[in-house]
PDB file of N, CA, C and O in Angstrom:
ATOM      1  N   MET A   1       0.712  -1.294  -0.060  1.00  0.00           N
ATOM      2  CA  MET A   1       0.162  -0.189  -0.268  1.00  0.00           C
ATOM      3  C   MET A   1       0.728   1.196  -0.170  1.00  0.00           C
ATOM      4  O   MET A   1       0.260   2.179  -0.743  1.00  0.00           O
ATOM      5  N   GLU A   2       2.013   1.176   0.785  1.00  0.00           N
ATOM      6  CA  GLU A   2       2.870   2.514   0.799  1.00  0.00           C
ATOM      7  C   GLU A   2       3.389   2.786  -0.376  1.00  0.00           C
ATOM      8  O   GLU A   2       3.510   3.927  -0.823  1.00  0.00           O
ATOM      9  N   LEU A   3       3.797   1.533  -1.066  1.00  0.00           N
ATOM     10  CA  LEU A   3       4.731   1.669  -2.194  1.00  0.00           C
ATOM     11  C   LEU A   3       3.855   2.373  -3.359  1.00  0.00           C
ATOM     12  O   LEU A   3       4.295   3.168  -4.190  1.00  0.00           O
ATOM     13  N   GLU A   4       2.542   1.920  -3.244  1.00  0.00           N
ATOM     14  CA  GLU A   4       1.385   2.469  -4.334  1.00  0.00           C
ATOM     15  C   GLU A   4       1.333   3.998  -4.036  1.00  0.00           C
ATOM     16  O   GLU A   4       1.349   4.780  -4.986  1.00  0.00           O
ATOM     17  N   LEU A   5       1.272   4.456  -2.750  1.00  0.00           N
ATOM     18  CA  LEU A   5       1.166   5.752  -2.623  1.00  0.00           C
ATOM     19  C   LEU A   5       2.332   6.500  -3.070  1.00  0.00           C
ATOM     20  O   LEU A   5       2.218   7.510  -3.765  1.00  0.00           O
ATOM     21  N   MET A   6       3.464   6.026  -2.684  1.00  0.00           N
ATOM     22  CA  MET A   6       4.683   6.501  -3.220  1.00  0.00           C
ATOM     23  C   MET A   6       4.881   6.710  -4.503  1.00  0.00           C
ATOM     24  O   MET A   6       5.441   7.753  -4.844  1.00  0.00           O
ATOM     25  N   LYS A   7       4.456   5.747  -5.484  1.00  0.00           N
ATOM     26  CA  LYS A   7       4.473   5.880  -6.893  1.00  0.00           C
ATOM     27  C   LYS A   7       3.267   6.886  -7.416  1.00  0.00           C
ATOM     28  O   LYS A   7       3.594   7.702  -8.278  1.00  0.00           O
ATOM     29  N   VAL A   8       2.229   6.885  -7.067  1.00  0.00           N
ATOM     30  CA  VAL A   8       1.130   7.989  -7.090  1.00  0.00           C
ATOM     31  C   VAL A   8       1.821   9.121  -6.923  1.00  0.00           C
ATOM     32  O   VAL A   8       1.831   9.830  -7.929  1.00  0.00           O
ATOM     33  N   LYS A   9       2.504   9.606  -5.833  1.00  0.00           N
ATOM     34  CA  LYS A   9       2.974  10.508  -5.289  1.00  0.00           C
ATOM     35  C   LYS A   9       3.968  11.096  -6.611  1.00  0.00           C
ATOM     36  O   LYS A   9       3.776  12.160  -7.199  1.00  0.00           O
ATOM     37  N   GLU A  10       4.992  10.175  -6.879  1.00  0.00           N
ATOM     38  CA  GLU A  10       5.766  10.619  -7.961  1.00  0.00           C
ATOM     39  C   GLU A  10       5.303  10.839  -9.336  1.00  0.00           C
ATOM     40  O   GLU A  10       5.835  11.573 -10.169  1.00  0.00           O
ATOM     41  N   GLU A  11       4.146  10.046  -9.493  1.00  0.00           N
ATOM     42  CA  GLU A  11       3.813  10.537 -10.904  1.00  0.00           C
ATOM     43  C   GLU A  11       2.967  11.665 -10.889  1.00  0.00           C
ATOM     44  O   GLU A  11       2.899  12.301 -11.941  1.00  0.00           O
ATOM     45  N   MET A  12       2.161  12.134  -9.704  1.00  0.00           N
ATOM     46  CA  MET A  12       1.593  13.599  -9.524  1.00  0.00           C
ATOM     47  C   MET A  12       2.555  14.602  -9.509  1.00  0.00           C
ATOM     48  O   MET A  12       2.270  15.695  -9.999  1.00  0.00           O
ATOM     49  N   ASN A  13       3.836  14.369  -8.941  1.00  0.00           N
ATOM     50  CA  ASN A  13       4.844  15.321  -8.845  1.00  0.00           C
ATOM     51  C   ASN A  13       5.238  15.468 -10.380  1.00  0.00           C
ATOM     52  O   ASN A  13       5.395  16.587 -10.870  1.00  0.00           O
ATOM     53  N   ALA A  14       5.372  14.459 -11.024  1.00  0.00           N
ATOM     54  CA  ALA A  14       6.062  14.550 -12.512  1.00  0.00           C
ATOM     55  C   ALA A  14       5.071  15.432 -13.196  1.00  0.00           C
ATOM     56  O   ALA A  14       5.504  16.447 -13.741  1.00  0.00           O
ATOM     57  N   LYS A  15       3.733  15.158 -13.235  1.00  0.00           N
ATOM     58  CA  LYS A  15       2.638  15.755 -13.824  1.00  0.00           C
ATOM     59  C   LYS A  15       2.871  17.291 -13.671  1.00  0.00           C
ATOM     60  O   LYS A  15       2.915  18.076 -14.619  1.00  0.00           O
ATOM     61  N   PHE A  16       3.041  17.681 -12.098  1.00  0.00           N
ATOM     62  CA  PHE A  16       2.980  18.795 -11.905  1.00  0.00           C
ATOM     63  C   PHE A  16       4.226  19.804 -12.361  1.00  0.00           C
ATOM     64  O   PHE A  16       4.110  21.021 -12.505  1.00  0.00           O
ATOM     65  N   GLU A  17       5.445  19.029 -12.558  1.00  0.00           N
ATOM     66  CA  GLU A  17       6.693  19.583 -13.006  1.00  0.00           C
ATOM     67  C   GLU A  17       6.227  20.040 -14.533  1.00  0.00           C
ATOM     68  O   GLU A  17       6.243  21.174 -15.011  1.00  0.00           O
ATOM     69  N   LEU A  18       5.871  18.982 -15.052  1.00  0.00           N
ATOM     70  CA  LEU A  18       5.486  19.247 -16.647  1.00  0.00           C
ATOM     71  C   LEU A  18       4.552  20.440 -16.987  1.00  0.00           C
ATOM     72  O   LEU A  18       4.773  21.230 -17.905  1.00  0.00           O
ATOM     73  N   GLU A  19       3.538  20.485 -16.188  1.00  0.00           N
ATOM     74  CA  GLU A  19       2.498  21.531 -15.904  1.00  0.00           C
ATOM     75  C   GLU A  19       3.183  22.867 -15.743  1.00  0.00           C
ATOM     76  O   GLU A  19       2.801  23.850 -16.379  1.00  0.00           O
ATOM     77  N   LYS A  20       4.233  22.908 -14.860  1.00  0.00           N
ATOM     78  CA  LYS A  20       4.731  23.737 -14.332  1.00  0.00           C
ATOM     79  C   LYS A  20       5.716  24.670 -15.207  1.00  0.00           C
ATOM     80  O   LYS A  20       5.855  25.892 -15.139  1.00  0.00           O
ATOM     81  N   LYS A  21       6.438  23.622 -16.156  1.00  0.00           N
ATOM     82  CA  LYS A  21       7.224  24.012 -17.185  1.00  0.00           C
ATOM     83  C   LYS A  21       6.521  24.601 -18.319  1.00  0.00           C
ATOM     84  O   LYS A  21       6.997  25.530 -18.970  1.00  0.00           O
ATOM     85  N   ALA A  22       5.274  24.008 -18.582  1.00  0.00           N
ATOM     86  CA  ALA A  22       4.459  24.553 -19.652  1.00  0.00           C
ATOM     87  C   ALA A  22       3.969  26.103 -19.487  1.00  0.00           C
ATOM     88  O   ALA A  22       4.139  27.026 -20.283  1.00  0.00           O
ATOM     89  N   LEU A  23       3.300  26.118 -18.196  1.00  0.00           N
ATOM     90  CA  LEU A  23       2.967  27.702 -17.766  1.00  0.00           C
ATOM     91  C   LEU A  23       4.234  28.470 -17.907  1.00  0.00           C
ATOM     92  O   LEU A  23       4.188  29.494 -18.589  1.00  0.00           O
ATOM     93  N   CYS A  24       5.304  28.134 -17.383  1.00  0.00           N
ATOM     94  CA  CYS A  24       6.504  29.058 -17.458  1.00  0.00           C
ATOM     95  C   CYS A  24       6.749  29.115 -18.727  1.00  0.00           C
ATOM     96  O   CYS A  24       7.104  30.276 -18.932  1.00  0.00           O
ATOM     97  N   ALA A  25       6.767  28.442 -19.852  1.00  0.00           N
ATOM     98  CA  ALA A  25       6.941  28.759 -20.908  1.00  0.00           C
ATOM     99  C   ALA A  25       5.976  29.678 -21.739  1.00  0.00           C
ATOM    100  O   ALA A  25       6.344  30.444 -22.631  1.00  0.00           O
ATOM    101  N   GLU A  26       4.898  29.519 -21.382  1.00  0.00           N
ATOM    102  CA  GLU A  26       3.578  30.187 -21.689  1.00  0.00           C
ATOM    103  C   GLU A  26       3.903  31.759 -21.332  1.00  0.00           C
ATOM    104  O   GLU A  26       3.954  32.718 -22.103  1.00  0.00           O
ATOM    105  N   LEU A  27       4.095  31.711 -19.982  1.00  0.00           N
ATOM    106  CA  LEU A  27       4.219  33.038 -19.402  1.00  0.00           C
ATOM    107  C   LEU A  27       5.592  33.926 -19.977  1.00  0.00           C
ATOM    108  O   LEU A  27       5.564  35.144 -20.155  1.00  0.00           O
ATOM    109  N   GLU A  28       6.769  33.069 -20.220  1.00  0.00           N
ATOM    110  CA  GLU A  28       7.875  33.736 -21.121  1.00  0.00           C
ATOM    111  C   GLU A  28       7.346  34.260 -22.615  1.00  0.00           C
ATOM    112  O   GLU A  28       7.743  35.275 -23.188  1.00  0.00           O
ATOM    113  N   GLN A  29       6.509  33.463 -23.024  1.00  0.00           N
ATOM    114  CA  GLN A  29       6.150  33.772 -24.469  1.00  0.00           C
ATOM    115  C   GLN A  29       5.267  35.091 -24.381  1.00  0.00           C
ATOM    116  O   GLN A  29       5.517  36.029 -25.138  1.00  0.00           O
ATOM    117  N   LEU A  30       4.314  35.156 -23.528  1.00  0.00           N
ATOM    118  CA  LEU A  30       3.262  36.284 -23.068  1.00  0.00           C
ATOM    119  C   LEU A  30       4.266  37.763 -22.726  1.00  0.00           C
ATOM    120  O   LEU A  30       3.979  38.894 -23.119  1.00  0.00           O
ATOM    121  N   GLN A  31       5.365  37.425 -21.981  1.00  0.00           N
ATOM    122  CA  GLN A  31       6.148  38.637 -21.709  1.00  0.00           C
ATOM    123  C   GLN A  31       6.813  39.127 -22.913  1.00  0.00           C
ATOM    124  O   GLN A  31       7.025  40.328 -23.075  1.00  0.00           O
ATOM    125  N   LEU A  32       7.174  38.165 -23.829  1.00  0.00           N
ATOM    126  CA  LEU A  32       8.028  38.375 -25.013  1.00  0.00           C
ATOM    127  C   LEU A  32       6.776  39.373 -26.062  1.00  0.00           C
ATOM    128  O   LEU A  32       7.078  40.283 -26.834  1.00  0.00           O
ATOM    129  N   ASN A  33       5.593  38.930 -25.821  1.00  0.00           N
ATOM    130  CA  ASN A  33       4.520  39.509 -26.767  1.00  0.00           C
ATOM    131  C   ASN A  33       4.503  40.809 -26.106  1.00  0.00           C
ATOM    132  O   ASN A  33       4.803  41.784 -26.796  1.00  0.00           O
ATOM    133  N   ILE A  34       4.171  40.998 -24.757  1.00  0.00           N
ATOM    134  CA  ILE A  34       4.229  42.186 -24.185  1.00  0.00           C
ATOM    135  C   ILE A  34       5.323  43.276 -24.554  1.00  0.00           C
ATOM    136  O   ILE A  34       4.981  44.396 -24.933  1.00  0.00           O
ATOM    137  N   LYS A  35       6.542  42.933 -24.439  1.00  0.00           N
ATOM    138  CA  LYS A  35       7.475  43.709 -24.840  1.00  0.00           C
ATOM    139  C   LYS A  35       7.601  44.120 -26.354  1.00  0.00           C
ATOM    140  O   LYS A  35       8.236  45.110 -26.716  1.00  0.00           O
ATOM    141  N   ALA A  36       6.923  43.251 -27.221  1.00  0.00           N
ATOM    142  CA  ALA A  36       6.790  43.713 -28.870  1.00  0.00           C
ATOM    143  C   ALA A  36       6.018  44.680 -28.829  1.00  0.00           C
ATOM    144  O   ALA A  36       6.277  45.759 -29.362  1.00  0.00           O
ATOM    145  N   LEU A  37       4.824  44.396 -28.109  1.00  0.00           N
ATOM    146  CA  LEU A  37       3.627  45.486 -28.100  1.00  0.00           C
ATOM    147  C   LEU A  37       4.006  46.702 -27.546  1.00  0.00           C
ATOM    148  O   LEU A  37       3.467  47.714 -27.995  1.00  0.00           O
ATOM    149  N   CYS A  38       4.893  46.809 -26.588  1.00  0.00           N
ATOM    150  CA  CYS A  38       5.297  48.038 -25.950  1.00  0.00           C
ATOM    151  C   CYS A  38       6.258  48.789 -27.037  1.00  0.00           C
ATOM    152  O   CYS A  38       6.361  50.014 -27.092  1.00  0.00           O
ATOM    153  N   ALA A  39       6.898  47.938 -27.835  1.00  0.00           N
ATOM    154  CA  ALA A  39       8.069  48.659 -28.792  1.00  0.00           C
ATOM    155  C   ALA A  39       7.133  49.346 -29.808  1.00  0.00           C
ATOM    156  O   ALA A  39       7.304  50.511 -30.166  1.00  0.00           O
ATOM    157  N   GLU A  40       5.971  48.427 -30.325  1.00  0.00           N
ATOM    158  CA  GLU A  40       5.210  48.870 -31.145  1.00  0.00           C
ATOM    159  C   GLU A  40       4.255  50.150 -30.593  1.00  0.00           C
ATOM    160  O   GLU A  40       4.214  51.182 -31.261  1.00  0.00           O
ATOM    161  N   LEU A  41       3.763  50.070 -29.785  1.00  0.00           N
ATOM    162  CA  LEU A  41       3.034  51.347 -29.231  1.00  0.00           C
ATOM    163  C   LEU A  41       4.172  52.336 -29.262  1.00  0.00           C
ATOM    164  O   LEU A  41       3.904  53.243 -30.049  1.00  0.00           O
ATOM    165  N   GLU A  42       5.394  52.488 -28.661  1.00  0.00           N
ATOM    166  CA  GLU A  42       6.311  53.429 -28.514  1.00  0.00           C
ATOM    167  C   GLU A  42       6.706  53.960 -30.155  1.00  0.00           C
ATOM    168  O   GLU A  42       7.058  55.112 -30.408  1.00  0.00           O
ATOM    169  N   GLN A  43       6.586  53.036 -31.020  1.00  0.00           N
ATOM    170  CA  GLN A  43       7.081  53.494 -32.368  1.00  0.00           C
ATOM    171  C   GLN A  43       5.751  54.398 -32.814  1.00  0.00           C
ATOM    172  O   GLN A  43       5.838  55.508 -33.340  1.00  0.00           O
ATOM    173  N   LEU A  44       4.406  53.656 -32.478  1.00  0.00           N
ATOM    174  CA  LEU A  44       3.300  54.690 -33.034  1.00  0.00           C
ATOM    175  C   LEU A  44       3.233  55.810 -32.168  1.00  0.00           C
ATOM    176  O   LEU A  44       2.618  56.761 -32.652  1.00  0.00           O
ATOM    177  N   GLN A  45       3.698  55.977 -31.001  1.00  0.00           N
ATOM    178  CA  GLN A  45       3.541  57.143 -30.377  1.00  0.00           C
ATOM    179  C   GLN A  45       4.481  58.271 -30.843  1.00  0.00           C
ATOM    180  O   GLN A  45       4.154  59.457 -30.798  1.00  0.00           O
ATOM    181  N   LEU A  46       5.810  57.775 -31.346  1.00  0.00           N
ATOM    182  CA  LEU A  46       6.888  58.526 -32.082  1.00  0.00           C
ATOM    183  C   LEU A  46       6.238  58.951 -33.563  1.00  0.00           C
ATOM    184  O   LEU A  46       6.546  60.005 -34.118  1.00  0.00           O
ATOM    185  N   ASN A  47       5.452  58.144 -34.032  1.00  0.00           N
ATOM    186  CA  ASN A  47       4.954  58.526 -35.402  1.00  0.00           C
ATOM    187  C   ASN A  47       3.891  59.646 -35.367  1.00  0.00           C
ATOM    188  O   ASN A  47       3.771  60.419 -36.317  1.00  0.00           O
ATOM    189  N   ILE A  48       3.148  59.723 -34.299  1.00  0.00           N
ATOM    190  CA  ILE A  48       2.314  60.718 -33.955  1.00  0.00           C
ATOM    191  C   ILE A  48       2.973  61.899 -33.594  1.00  0.00           C
ATOM    192  O   ILE A  48       2.506  62.964 -33.997  1.00  0.00           O
ATOM    193  N   VAL A  49       3.930  61.888 -32.935  1.00  0.00           N
ATOM    194  CA  VAL A  49       4.652  63.025 -32.497  1.00  0.00           C
ATOM    195  C   VAL A  49       5.176  63.757 -33.932  1.00  0.00           C
ATOM    196  O   VAL A  49       5.052  64.933 -34.274  1.00  0.00           O
ATOM    197  N   TYR A  50       5.768  62.697 -34.598  1.00  0.00           N
ATOM    198  CA  TYR A  50       6.403  63.507 -35.861  1.00  0.00           C
ATOM    199  C   TYR A  50       5.447  64.144 -36.532  1.00  0.00           C
ATOM    200  O   TYR A  50       5.544  65.330 -36.849  1.00  0.00           O
ATOM    201  N   LEU A  51       4.307  63.304 -36.840  1.00  0.00           N
ATOM    202  CA  LEU A  51       2.914  63.929 -37.413  1.00  0.00           C
ATOM    203  C   LEU A  51       2.638  65.106 -37.247  1.00  0.00           C
ATOM    204  O   LEU A  51       2.503  65.961 -38.122  1.00  0.00           O
ATOM    205  N   GLN A  52       2.495  65.272 -35.653  1.00  0.00           N
ATOM    206  CA  GLN A  52       1.873  66.506 -35.079  1.00  0.00           C
ATOM    207  C   GLN A  52       3.030  67.683 -35.169  1.00  0.00           C
ATOM    208  O   GLN A  52       2.634  68.848 -35.177  1.00  0.00           O
ATOM    209  N   LYS A  53       4.383  67.429 -35.235  1.00  0.00           N
ATOM    210  CA  LYS A  53       5.312  68.368 -35.325  1.00  0.00           C
ATOM    211  C   LYS A  53       5.378  68.725 -36.639  1.00  0.00           C
ATOM    212  O   LYS A  53       5.868  69.844 -36.790  1.00  0.00           O
ATOM    213  N   ASN A  54       5.033  68.128 -37.719  1.00  0.00           N
ATOM    214  CA  ASN A  54       5.237  68.481 -38.964  1.00  0.00           C
ATOM    215  C   ASN A  54       3.901  68.905 -39.802  1.00  0.00           C
ATOM    216  O   ASN A  54       3.856  69.192 -40.998  1.00  0.00           O
ATOM    217  N   ASN A  55       2.737  68.869 -38.789  1.00  0.00           N
ATOM    218  CA  ASN A  55       1.633  69.341 -39.200  1.00  0.00           C
ATOM    219  C   ASN A  55       0.772  68.690 -40.582  1.00  0.00           C
ATOM    220  O   ASN A  55      -0.084  69.150 -41.338  1.00  0.00           O
ATOM    221  N   ASP A  56       1.538  67.283 -40.461  1.00  0.00           N
ATOM    222  CA  ASP A  56       0.888  66.510 -41.393  1.00  0.00           C
ATOM    223  C   ASP A  56      -0.334  65.401 -40.943  1.00  0.00           C
ATOM    224  O   ASP A  56      -0.790  64.499 -41.646  1.00  0.00           O
ATOM    225  N   PHE A  57      -0.699  65.743 -39.601  1.00  0.00           N
ATOM    226  CA  PHE A  57      -1.784  64.993 -39.162  1.00  0.00           C
ATOM    227  C   PHE A  57      -3.010  65.080 -39.909  1.00  0.00           C
ATOM    228  O   PHE A  57      -3.515  64.081 -40.421  1.00  0.00           O
ATOM    229  N   PHE A  58      -3.547  66.313 -40.000  1.00  0.00           N
ATOM    230  CA  PHE A  58      -4.753  66.873 -40.401  1.00  0.00           C
ATOM    231  C   PHE A  58      -4.789  66.145 -41.991  1.00  0.00           C
ATOM    232  O   PHE A  58      -5.807  65.623 -42.446  1.00  0.00           O
ATOM    233  N   TRP A  59      -3.625  66.213 -42.643  1.00  0.00           N
ATOM    234  CA  TRP A  59      -3.605  65.876 -44.188  1.00  0.00           C
ATOM    235  C   TRP A  59      -3.966  64.295 -44.319  1.00  0.00           C
ATOM    236  O   TRP A  59      -4.737  63.785 -45.132  1.00  0.00           O
ATOM    237  N   PHE A  60      -3.032  63.515 -43.073  1.00  0.00           N
ATOM    238  CA  PHE A  60      -3.216  62.098 -43.190  1.00  0.00           C
ATOM    239  C   PHE A  60      -4.709  61.725 -42.888  1.00  0.00           C
ATOM    240  O   PHE A  60      -5.256  60.831 -43.534  1.00  0.00           O
ATOM    241  N   GLY A  61      -5.387  62.441 -41.868  1.00  0.00           N
ATOM    242  CA  GLY A  61      -6.686  62.064 -41.914  1.00  0.00           C
ATOM    243  C   GLY A  61      -7.655  62.432 -42.962  1.00  0.00           C
ATOM    244  O   GLY A  61      -8.706  61.851 -43.234  1.00  0.00           O
ATOM    245  N   SER A  62      -7.225  63.325 -43.428  1.00  0.00           N
ATOM    246  CA  SER A  62      -8.153  63.830 -44.663  1.00  0.00           C
ATOM    247  C   SER A  62      -7.777  62.911 -45.843  1.00  0.00           C
ATOM    248  O   SER A  62      -8.529  62.944 -46.818  1.00  0.00           O
ATOM    249  N   GLY A  63      -6.892  62.239 -45.867  1.00  0.00           N
ATOM    250  CA  GLY A  63      -6.497  61.220 -47.097  1.00  0.00           C
ATOM    251  C   GLY A  63      -7.238  59.922 -46.668  1.00  0.00           C
ATOM    252  O   GLY A  63      -7.668  59.224 -47.586  1.00  0.00           O
ATOM    253  N   ILE A  64      -7.443  59.507 -45.371  1.00  0.00           N
ATOM    254  CA  ILE A  64      -8.096  58.492 -44.971  1.00  0.00           C
ATOM    255  C   ILE A  64      -9.576  58.822 -45.586  1.00  0.00           C
ATOM    256  O   ILE A  64     -10.159  58.039 -46.336  1.00  0.00           O
ATOM    257  N   SER A  65     -10.035  59.914 -45.227  1.00  0.00           N
ATOM    258  CA  SER A  65     -11.273  60.330 -45.451  1.00  0.00           C
ATOM    259  C   SER A  65     -11.832  60.161 -46.931  1.00  0.00           C
ATOM    260  O   SER A  65     -12.872  59.649 -47.343  1.00  0.00           O
ATOM    261  N   LEU A  66     -10.816  60.749 -47.554  1.00  0.00           N
ATOM    262  CA  LEU A  66     -11.089  60.740 -49.258  1.00  0.00           C
ATOM    263  C   LEU A  66     -11.281  59.510 -49.585  1.00  0.00           C
ATOM    264  O   LEU A  66     -12.320  59.111 -50.110  1.00  0.00           O
ATOM    265  N   CYS A  67     -10.143  58.680 -49.261  1.00  0.00           N
ATOM    266  CA  CYS A  67     -10.223  57.214 -49.537  1.00  0.00           C
ATOM    267  C   CYS A  67     -11.520  56.495 -49.230  1.00  0.00           C
ATOM    268  O   CYS A  67     -11.968  55.685 -50.043  1.00  0.00           O
ATOM    269  N   ILE A  68     -12.060  56.721 -48.242  1.00  0.00           N
ATOM    270  CA  ILE A  68     -13.106  55.951 -47.747  1.00  0.00           C
ATOM    271  C   ILE A  68     -14.337  56.561 -48.619  1.00  0.00           C
ATOM    272  O   ILE A  68     -15.151  55.782 -49.113  1.00  0.00           O
ATOM    273  N   THR A  69     -14.452  57.857 -48.787  1.00  0.00           N
ATOM    274  CA  THR A  69     -15.498  58.585 -49.692  1.00  0.00           C
ATOM    275  C   THR A  69     -15.411  57.961 -51.000  1.00  0.00           C
ATOM    276  O   THR A  69     -16.419  57.432 -51.470  1.00  0.00           O
ATOM    277  N   GLU A  70     -14.271  57.965 -51.663  1.00  0.00           N
ATOM    278  CA  GLU A  70     -13.977  57.371 -52.877  1.00  0.00           C
ATOM    279  C   GLU A  70     -14.364  56.031 -53.001  1.00  0.00           C
ATOM    280  O   GLU A  70     -14.753  55.657 -54.107  1.00  0.00           O
ATOM    281  N   ARG A  71     -14.327  55.211 -52.033  1.00  0.00           N
ATOM    282  CA  ARG A  71     -14.553  53.801 -52.075  1.00  0.00           C
ATOM    283  C   ARG A  71     -16.143  53.696 -52.077  1.00  0.00           C
ATOM    284  O   ARG A  71     -16.815  53.050 -52.880  1.00  0.00           O
ATOM    285  N   LEU A  72     -16.514  54.317 -51.219  1.00  0.00           N
ATOM    286  CA  LEU A  72     -18.165  54.384 -50.997  1.00  0.00           C
ATOM    287  C   LEU A  72     -18.964  54.778 -52.221  1.00  0.00           C
ATOM    288  O   LEU A  72     -20.065  54.337 -52.552  1.00  0.00           O
ATOM    289  N   SER A  73     -18.064  55.873 -52.965  1.00  0.00           N
ATOM    290  CA  SER A  73     -19.041  56.403 -54.300  1.00  0.00           C
ATOM    291  C   SER A  73     -18.814  55.430 -55.430  1.00  0.00           C
ATOM    292  O   SER A  73     -19.394  55.589 -56.504  1.00  0.00           O
ATOM    293  N   GLY A  74     -17.857  54.272 -55.186  1.00  0.00           N
ATOM    294  CA  GLY A  74     -17.936  53.338 -56.217  1.00  0.00           C
ATOM    295  C   GLY A  74     -16.608  53.505 -57.208  1.00  0.00           C
ATOM    296  O   GLY A  74     -16.540  52.933 -58.296  1.00  0.00           O
ATOM    297  N   ALA A  75     -15.497  54.422 -56.647  1.00  0.00           N
ATOM    298  CA  ALA A  75     -14.442  54.428 -57.633  1.00  0.00           C
ATOM    299  C   ALA A  75     -13.545  53.247 -57.804  1.00  0.00           C
ATOM    300  O   ALA A  75     -13.033  52.609 -56.884  1.00  0.00           O
ATOM    301  N   ASP A  76     -13.400  53.006 -59.204  1.00  0.00           N
ATOM    302  CA  ASP A  76     -12.672  51.745 -59.187  1.00  0.00           C
ATOM    303  C   ASP A  76     -11.273  51.510 -58.807  1.00  0.00           C
ATOM    304  O   ASP A  76     -10.480  52.444 -58.690  1.00  0.00           O
ATOM    305  N   ASP A  77     -10.935  50.220 -58.603  1.00  0.00           N
ATOM    306  CA  ASP A  77      -9.416  50.169 -58.114  1.00  0.00           C
ATOM    307  C   ASP A  77      -8.359  50.105 -59.101  1.00  0.00           C
ATOM    308  O   ASP A  77      -7.158  50.027 -58.843  1.00  0.00           O
ATOM    309  N   GLN A  78      -8.910  50.146 -60.298  1.00  0.00           N
ATOM    310  CA  GLN A  78      -7.901  50.147 -61.727  1.00  0.00           C
ATOM    311  C   GLN A  78      -7.638  51.554 -61.852  1.00  0.00           C
ATOM    312  O   GLN A  78      -6.515  51.808 -62.286  1.00  0.00           O
ATOM    313  N   GLY A  79      -8.293  52.426 -61.617  1.00  0.00           N
ATOM    314  CA  GLY A  79      -7.893  53.774 -62.310  1.00  0.00           C
ATOM    315  C   GLY A  79      -7.254  54.604 -61.213  1.00  0.00           C
ATOM    316  O   GLY A  79      -6.326  54.208 -60.509  1.00  0.00           O
ATOM    317  N   GLU A  80      -7.845  55.813 -61.132  1.00  0.00           N
ATOM    318  CA  GLU A  80      -7.070  56.632 -60.095  1.00  0.00           C
ATOM    319  C   GLU A  80      -6.594  56.243 -58.882  1.00  0.00           C
ATOM    320  O   GLU A  80      -7.023  55.227 -58.336  1.00  0.00           O
ATOM    321  N   ALA A  81      -5.475  57.167 -58.235  1.00  0.00           N
ATOM    322  CA  ALA A  81      -5.271  56.772 -57.056  1.00  0.00           C
ATOM    323  C   ALA A  81      -6.074  57.139 -56.007  1.00  0.00           C
ATOM    324  O   ALA A  81      -6.542  58.248 -56.267  1.00  0.00           O
ATOM    325  N   LEU A  82      -6.496  56.694 -54.835  1.00  0.00           N
ATOM    326  CA  LEU A  82      -7.201  56.807 -53.851  1.00  0.00           C
ATOM    327  C   LEU A  82      -6.994  58.109 -53.070  1.00  0.00           C
ATOM    328  O   LEU A  82      -7.923  58.863 -52.781  1.00  0.00           O
ATOM    329  N   VAL A  83      -5.837  58.300 -52.781  1.00  0.00           N
ATOM    330  CA  VAL A  83      -5.280  59.165 -51.623  1.00  0.00           C
ATOM    331  C   VAL A  83      -4.171  60.121 -52.649  1.00  0.00           C
ATOM    332  O   VAL A  83      -3.466  60.996 -52.147  1.00  0.00           O
TER     333      VAL A  83
END
């Protein structure tokens, strides 16, 4: 009986260690993803600052509006540039 309990305990410990390793690997991947997203956010913030400093932000927004308006009005993809 005691031998069986020891065997079950070892199996449970082995499963626990495997799950712990898997969770640690997943956590590490999530941390890498967060770092990548932070770097992307920082780049976007720099882009916004650049656009604001160069007063291009208004024109950028207008270009998007023009593109959407022309798409909705049925402008074809073959002809004119949309922006």
